[in-house]
C-alpha positions in Angstrom: 194.4 126.7 -4.7 192.1 128.0 -7.5 192.0 126.7 -11.0 191.8 128.8 -14.2 188.2 127.7 -14.6 187.2 128.8 -11.1 188.7 132.2 -11.7 186.8 132.6 -14.9 183.6 131.8 -13.1 184.4 134.2 -10.2 185.0 137.0 -12.8 182.0 136.1 -14.9 184.1 135.7 -18.0 182.1 135.1 -21.2 182.4 131.5 -22.4 183.7 132.6 -25.7 186.5 134.6 -24.0 187.3 131.7 -21.7 187.7 129.5 -24.7 189.9 132.1 -26.5 192.2 132.2 -23.5 192.3 128.5 -23.1 193.1 128.1 -26.8 195.9 130.6 -26.6 197.3 128.7 -23.6 196.9 125.5 -25.6 199.1 126.9 -28.4 201.6 128.1 -25.8 201.7 124.7 -24.1 202.3 122.8 -27.4 205.2 125.1 -28.1 206.7 125.0 -24.6 206.4 121.2 -24.5 208.5 120.9 -27.6 210.9 123.8 -26.9 214.6 122.8 -27.1 215.9 125.8 -25.1 215.1 126.7 -21.4 211.6 128.3 -21.1 209.3 128.9 -18.2 206.2 127.0 -19.2 204.3 128.0 -16.1 204.8 131.8 -16.8 203.7 131.3 -20.4 200.5 129.4 -19.3 199.6 132.0 -16.7 200.0 134.9 -19.1 198.0 133.1 -21.9 195.2 132.0 -19.5 194.6 135.5 -18.2 195.8 137.9 -20.9 192.4 139.1 -21.9 190.5 139.1 -18.6 189.5 142.8 -19.0 188.5 142.4 -22.7 184.8 142.9 -22.0 185.2 146.6 -21.2 185.9 147.4 -24.9 183.9 144.6 -26.5 181.1 145.4 -29.0 178.8 142.6 -28.1 176.8 143.0 -31.3 179.7 141.8 -33.5 179.4 138.1 -32.5 175.8 137.9 -31.1 176.1 134.1 -30.8 178.9 134.6 -28.3 176.4 136.1 -25.8 174.2 132.9 -25.6 172.7 131.3 -23.7 172.5 134.3 -21.2 171.7 136.9 -23.9 173.2 140.2 -24.9 171.4 142.2 -22.1 172.9 140.0 -19.4 176.4 140.6 -20.8 175.8 144.3 -21.2 175.0 144.4 -17.5 178.3 142.6 -16.7 180.1 145.0 -19.0 178.7 148.0 -17.1 179.9 146.4 -13.8 183.4 145.8 -15.3 183.7 149.3 -16.5 182.5 150.7 -13.2 185.2 148.7 -11.3 188.1 148.6 -13.7 187.5 151.6 -16.1 187.0 151.5 -19.9 190.6 150.9 -20.9 191.3 147.2 -21.6 195.0 147.1 -20.7 194.4 148.8 -17.4 191.5 146.4 -16.7 193.8 143.4 -17.5 196.5 144.7 -15.2 194.0 145.3 -12.3 192.5 141.9 -12.6 195.9 140.2 -12.9 196.9 141.8 -9.6 193.6 140.8 -7.9 194.2 137.2 -9.0 197.6 137.4 -7.5 199.7 136.9 -10.7 203.4 137.7 -10.2 204.8 141.0 -11.4 206.8 139.1 -14.1 203.6 137.8 -15.6 202.0 141.3 -15.6 205.2 142.6 -17.2 204.8 140.1 -20.1 201.2 141.1 -20.5 202.2 144.8 -20.7 204.8 144.1 -23.4 202.5 142.1 -25.7 200.4 143.6 -28.5 200.1 143.4 -32.3 201.7 146.9 -32.7 204.6 145.8 -30.5 205.7 143.0 -32.8 209.0 144.8 -33.8 210.2 145.1 -30.2 209.0 141.6 -29.3 211.1 140.2 -32.2 214.1 142.0 -30.8 213.4 141.0 -27.2 215.4 138.1 -25.8 212.6 136.6 -23.7 211.3 133.3 -25.1 208.3 133.6 -22.8 207.3 136.9 -24.3 207.7 135.6 -27.8 205.7 132.5 -27.2 202.9 134.4 -25.5 202.6 136.9 -28.3 202.8 134.3 -31.0 200.2 132.1 -29.3 197.7 135.0 -29.2 198.3 135.8 -32.8 197.4 132.2 -33.8 194.0 132.3 -32.2 191.0 134.0 -33.9 187.5 134.5 -32.5 186.4 131.1 -33.6 189.5 129.0 -33.3 193.2 128.4 -34.1 194.3 129.7 -37.5 197.5 129.6 -39.4 199.5 132.8 -39.3 198.5 134.3 -42.7 194.8 133.4 -42.1 194.9 135.0 -38.6 196.4 138.3 -39.8 194.0 138.5 -42.7 191.0 137.8 -40.4 192.2 140.5 -38.0 192.6 143.0 -40.8 189.1 142.4 -42.1 187.7 142.7 -38.6 189.5 145.9 -38.0 188.2 147.4 -41.2 184.6 146.6 -40.2 185.3 148.2 -36.7 186.9 151.2 -38.3 183.9 151.9 -40.5 181.3 151.2 -37.7 183.1 153.1 -34.9 184.9 155.8 -36.9 188.3 154.6 -35.7 191.5 156.0 -37.1 192.8 154.2 -40.2 195.6 151.9 -38.9 195.2 149.3 -41.7 198.9 149.8 -42.5 199.8 147.9 -39.3 198.6 144.7 -40.8 200.7 145.1 -43.9 203.9 145.5 -41.9 202.9 143.0 -39.3 203.0 140.1 -41.7 206.8 140.1 -42.1 207.3 140.8 -38.4 205.0 138.0 -37.4 206.8 135.6 -39.8 210.1 136.6 -38.2 208.6 135.8 -34.8 207.4 132.5 -36.1 210.8 131.6 -37.5 212.5 132.5 -34.2 210.2 130.3 -32.2 210.2 127.3 -34.5 213.9 127.3 -34.8 213.8 126.1 -31.1 211.1 123.5 -31.3 210.5 120.1 -32.8 207.2 121.3 -34.2 206.2 123.0 -37.4 203.7 125.8 -37.5 201.2 123.6 -39.3 201.3 121.1 -36.4 199.4 123.7 -34.3 195.7 123.5 -35.2 192.3 123.3 -33.5 192.6 119.6 -33.5 195.9 119.5 -31.7 194.9 122.2 -29.2 191.4 120.8 -28.4 192.6 117.9 -26.2 194.4 120.4 -23.9 191.4 122.7 -23.2 189.9 120.9 -20.2 193.3 120.2 -18.7 194.1 123.9 -18.9 190.7 124.8 -17.4 191.9 122.9 -14.4 195.3 124.5 -14.3 196.1 125.4 -10.7 196.8 129.1 -10.2 196.4 130.3 -6.7 
């Protein structure tokens, strides 16, 4: 039986990315633990703990240089080359390939493949509480910690504008404008079935769960 932390080590996942996934799982756990309708907490935690395992293939390591310490940017660039050689340069394909290697069930991989900021409208319409919680948990966590929904969307919008300018990406800024109402709808759906309020989910409430989730048994 391997733990999430052992799997992160096996795949040489950057500490910052480990912490991101652990925080997302922490948000998911807080919601699941207070959910008043049936929900599969194990499925939510597995998806959250491993949803970004292939993220390195598309990462620009210069954006957050402090995230590459203490090993340094050259070390992580070498790991990135190894990841791309093995899994390709497309993040979602890399995520799926790693999920299968880890031995995650097909239902978890299906949730992974249905999440995404641009998929918020279909997620709001979907009946799966696991999918809703996984997507919401990811929305709530920025590069440096747990944020409230409006803060997180604005942080993502600003970061995308910087990437768009640096990497000559297509202008998709309109997504963030429409996403606010969709994300709010998702938030309302989720918290109509919990004893929590959105403001109860913070870095301070997630932090005590990090090491517990690092030891979460997977396979």
